[in-house]
N, C-alpha and C positions, 0 to 999 in steps of 0.2 A: 881511073878510079870510077866506077860506077856508082852514083848516091843512090843508098835504100833509102825508104820512107823515113827510118828514123832521122839519118842525115839531112832530108831534105826539113822534117819538120824541126828540127833544131835550129838550123839556118833560118827559116822563116819569123820562129819565135824570137833570134838572137836580133835579127835586123827590126821586128816591131819595138822589140824593149830597147834598142838602141836609139830608135826614130822615138821611141815616146818621152825618153830621157833627154833628149835632145829638144823637143817641144817642152817638155816641163821647165827646162832650164831657160828657155827663153819666158817662157809664161810667168816662170816666179820671179824674173828680175824686179827690183823694186827700188825706187828712187829714196836713198838716204842722204842725210845733209851733207857731207863731203867724202871725197875718197882722196886717201893718200896721197902725197906729193902732187897735188894740182893747186893750180889758184883757187881762190874761195872770195865771192862776191857777198860783204858782210852788208845785211840790209837792216834798217830799223824804219818802224812805222811809226809816225806821231803826229798829233794831231795838233798838239799845242807848241812843239818846238820849232826853236828857230836856227838851232845849229846843234850840231853830235858831232863827239872827240872820240876814236877810238884808244883809250890811255893805257890798255896792255892785253897783251895775250899771256894767260896761264896754260903751260902744255901738260901732258900726262906726268912726266917723271917730276913735277911740283916745282919746277923753275918758271920763271917767267920771264919776257920781254917787255920793256916800257916803249910806248909809242905817243905820240904826238899827232895823230892824224886825221884832218880834218874830213868827214864825210861829205860827199855832194848832196847836195839838198836837191829834190824834183818831187814839187809838189809837197805832199805829206810823207814823200818819203826819202829815208837816207843811206846812200850806197858808199861804199869803198872795197876795191879788189886787192885783199890781200897777197903778197908772193906765196908761189907752193911751199919754197922754204920752209914756212913756219907749219907745215904739217905733215914732217916724215914720222914723225910719233905715233903710234897707234892709241889709242884711246882717248879719253874726252880732253879737248881743247876749247876754252872759253874765254870771250872777249870781252873786258872792261870797257863798258861806252858809257860816256856822261853828256847827258841833252840837257840844254837850258831853252828857256824860252824869254830870257832878258831878264829875267828876276830871278828865278828860281833854278835851282839846278839838280838834276837828278840821275842816279848811277843804275846802271843794272848791267848785267852779264848774261852773254848769247853764247850757250854751249854747244857744241856738236861732236858728235862720234867719229872719228877717224877711222876709217878702216881700209883694208890693202884695195877692195873692189867695189867697196859702195854695198855689200851684201851684208845683212843683218842677223848676226849669231842666233838670238833667241828665236828669230821668225825662220830660219833656214837651217837649224841645225836637223830635224828631224829628215827634212828632204835630202841633204848632203849624206847623211848614213844611210839612206834608201839608195843614194846613187851609187855610192862606194860598194853595198852589199849587192845592190843587181848586177852591176860590170865585175864585180871580182864574181860574182855567181855564174855568169855567163861564162869568163875565162875558164875556172876551174871546172865547172862539169864539162864543157869542152873539152880542155885539154885531158882530164883523167878520165871520162867518157869516152874518149876515142873518137871524137866528133871534132875531124882534121877544122871542115870551115867554121864552125861555131868555136874551136879554140883561136884559130885566125881572128875572128873576128871579135871576139871579148880580148885577147892581146891588144888589139888596133885601139880598140877603144880603152882598155887601161893606158895605153902611151898617151892617148888625147886627153884623159882626165888627170895623167901625172903633170903634163906641161902645164893644163890651164892652173892645177891646184899653185905649183911653182912659181907661177905668175900672179895668181890672185890671190893666194892664200887658201885657208881651210876655214869656213865660216869667217870670223872676224880675224883670226889668228896667221900670223905669216912669221915663224921662228925655227929655230933648229929643229923641234919635232916634227913640226909640219913639212919640212924641208926633206928629213927623214924618210916621212911616210911618202910623199911625192916621187922621191927618188927610186924608193922601192917598188911602189906602183909601176913607174916606167919602165925598171929593171924586169920585172916579172911581165909586163906587157912584150916588152920586147924578146925575153926568152921563148912565150907560149908562142909568139906569131912566125919567129924564124925558125924554133926548132919543129913546129910543127908543119912550116912550110917548106923546109928542107925533106921532111920524112913524107910529105905530098907527093915533091918532085920526085925523091926516089922511089916509091912506089910506081909512078906512074913510068919510069924508065924501064 
């Protein structure tokens, strides 16, 4: 099938948007305190303390685990690597720490937001909505506008987006609702790509 100017313009626009989205996703990646199911290095800085202990960890569901872990001292810094099993729950996890200078003791908490992939919901929500809108828009415009190559590109982008959100969650969420949206995105992307690809093959036979 010979591509007309409309099809060529659509393909170029779809490619530019898909590449732009990929670059924005890389550029928008930001460091967050902790990622779900990974080890965490607790670090405390104190000018006067001679020893620090991790007393307990409080989890997002309100439960807690008692510890008596001595933090390793390195100059004015105290640190300890905590096993990944303590960070399976999404939400705010707090570490209760006590430090002493030999005569007095002070306690405090170090809290971290545990997220599926280390992405911030408040900072990235608008970006995620934009990504979904653009990718869905490309696929639907290509499919219903009978622009086969744009539909295939959009469908493949939907497949990639669905696979990414299944593994990493959507914003800071990873639950039944996000999985339904992810699988729906994968299903629509597969349908658009395969159906349009088969039609394109039949037209060329």
